[in-house]
N, C-alpha and C positions, 0 to 999 in steps of 0.2 A: 760224465763222459758222453752219454747218449745225447744230451742237450747240445754239447759242443759239436758233435758229428752232424746232428740235424741242422744246426745253425750254419755250419760249413757247407752242407749240401744245399741249403736254401740260398746261400750267397753265390755258390757256383751256378745254380740254375738262374738266378737273377742276372748274373754277369753274362751268361750265355744269351739270355733273351735280349739284353741291352746290346750286345755285340751284333746279333742278327738284325736288330732294328737299325743299327748304325749305317747299314748300307754295304757298299762294295768292299770286299776284303782288301786290305792294304791301303785304303784311301785315307791314310793318316798323315798329318803333317810330319815331315822328317823321313818318311818312307821314300825309297828310290825306285821301287819296282811295284807294278800294279797289274794284277792278272784278273781277267774276267771275260765275259761274253759281250760282244759288241752289237749294238743296234745303231744305225745311223738315221737320224730324224732331222729333216730340213737341213742337211749338211753337217749337223752336229753329231759328234761321236759320243755315244752314251755307253758306259761300262756297267754291266750287271753281274751279279753273283752267279747266276745259273743260266743254262741254255734255255730253260723253260721260261725264264723272265723275259727274254727278248721276243718271245712269241706273243706276249700280251700287249694290247694297244697302248695302255698308259701305265705300265708297270713301274713301281717304285719300291724300294729306293734304287737309285742309280747315281753314278758320278759322271759328270761331263768331262770330256777329254779334249784337249786342243794340241795339235801338232804344228810344227813350222809350216808355213804356207805351201811350199812345194809338196811336202809329204801329205798334208791335209787334202790337197786337191787330187792327188793321184792314188791315195790309199783306197782300196776297195775292201773294207773290213767287215761290212755288215754280215752278221750270222756266224762270225768266227770267234774262236777263243784266242785272246791276244795277251801278251805280256808287254806292257809299256814301261819304258825307263824314263824317268824324269823326276818331277817333284809335285807334291800336292801343295797348292797355294790357297790361302784363305780367300773366299769370294769377296770379302770386304776390301781386298786390294784391287778390285775391278775398277775400270775407268767408266763409271756410270753403269749403264745397263749391259755393258759388254766388257770382256777382258781381252786385251790384245797380247799376243805372244808370237814373236818372230814372224810378223806379217799376217798372222791368222787372228780371227776373232771368235770368241765363244760367248753365247748368251746365257749359259748355265740353265738350259731347259730342265735339267734334273732338279734344280732348286736346292742343291746341297750346299753345305757350309764350305766345301773345298772344291776346287777344279784341278784336274791333273794337267800340268804342262809337261808334255812328253817330248823328248828329243828323238827317241827311236822306239821301234816296236818290233815284235817278233810274233808271227802267227803260229799258234800252237796246234790248233785244230780247225779244219774248215767246217763249213756248214753242212 
């Protein structure tokens, strides 16, 4: 019985470590809502797990986000906590070195396996 409990505890710890290394919460294919802290680098929206992460120059992991062109151009989201609605799309679906989405382009500066194509967003907390 003790061996089973120890094995279960080890599996839970390993699973937690894997999830933390996976990057931004909710950045899973099939998810429709993505919440995190935003940093904007070279016009690209990057989503991070914590507010502390956006203060680091080259923090990783993050997930790149792209909005429709008009929203992308007018959104002033840097330093805020945001909930994006849309879908995570595999980076392998990109058109070469960029992914096009409703008039916007994203280069996936985060280097993740997925990019969030968001249709809408809601600011939860300001900087």
